[in-house]
C-alpha positions in Angstrom: -0.1 0.2 -0.2 2.7 2.4 0.7 4.5 1.8 -2.7 1.2 2.6 -4.5 1.0 5.8 -2.4 4.3 6.8 -3.4 3.7 6.0 -7.1 0.5 8.2 -7.1 2.6 10.7 -5.4 5.4 10.8 -7.9 3.1 10.5 -10.8 0.9 13.6 -9.5 4.4 15.5 -9.0 5.7 14.8 -12.3 2.3 15.9 -13.9 2.3 19.1 -11.9 6.0 20.1 -12.6 5.6 19.2 -16.4 2.3 21.1 -16.6 3.8 24.1 -14.9 7.0 24.0 -17.1 4.7 24.0 -20.4 2.2 26.9 -19.0 5.2 28.8 -18.4 6.6 28.0 -21.9 3.4 29.0 -23.7 2.9 32.3 -21.8 6.3 33.6 -22.0 7.5 36.7 -23.9 10.8 36.2 -24.5 11.1 33.3 -27.2 8.9 30.6 -28.4 12.1 28.5 -29.2 12.8 27.1 -25.6 13.9 23.6 -26.3 12.2 21.9 -23.4 9.0 23.8 -24.0 9.1 22.9 -27.7 9.3 19.3 -26.7 6.7 19.2 -23.8 4.2 21.0 -26.3 4.9 18.8 -29.3 4.1 15.8 -27.2 0.9 16.9 -25.7 -2.8 15.7 -27.0 -4.0 17.9 -30.0 -6.5 20.4 -28.2 -3.7 21.2 -25.3 -0.9 21.5 -28.2 -3.4 23.6 -30.4 -4.0 26.0 -27.2 -0.4 26.5 -26.6 0.6 27.2 -30.2 -2.2 29.8 -30.1 -1.0 31.6 -27.3 2.6 31.5 -28.7 1.0 32.7 -31.8 -0.4 35.8 -30.3 2.6 36.6 -28.7 5.0 35.9 -31.6 3.1 36.3 -34.6 6.2 37.5 -36.6 8.2 34.7 -36.0 8.6 31.3 -37.5 6.6 28.7 -35.8 8.5 26.1 -33.5 8.4 22.5 -33.9 5.0 21.3 -33.3 3.1 24.7 -34.4 3.8 24.4 -37.7 0.9 23.6 -40.5 1.5 20.3 -42.4 1.2 22.1 -45.8 3.8 24.7 -45.1 6.5 24.6 -42.3 6.8 28.5 -42.3 3.1 29.0 -41.2 1.5 28.6 -37.8 -1.2 26.1 -37.2 
């Protein structure tokens, strides 16, 4: 029972830390090219990735989109 509780605590901690790191990336105003943020965003489910890309696009409209936010047809345009 103690191992199960520890496993649950670890999973929750990882989700909270990863979620905070991702949210900090999509709401930043410095650069859309943070390597950890790009990797986290590109591995999320489509609705969350789209929301994150929309936030980045609103802030960095005049830059090339980072990996995971590029449209399939043209790598130079946002999703």
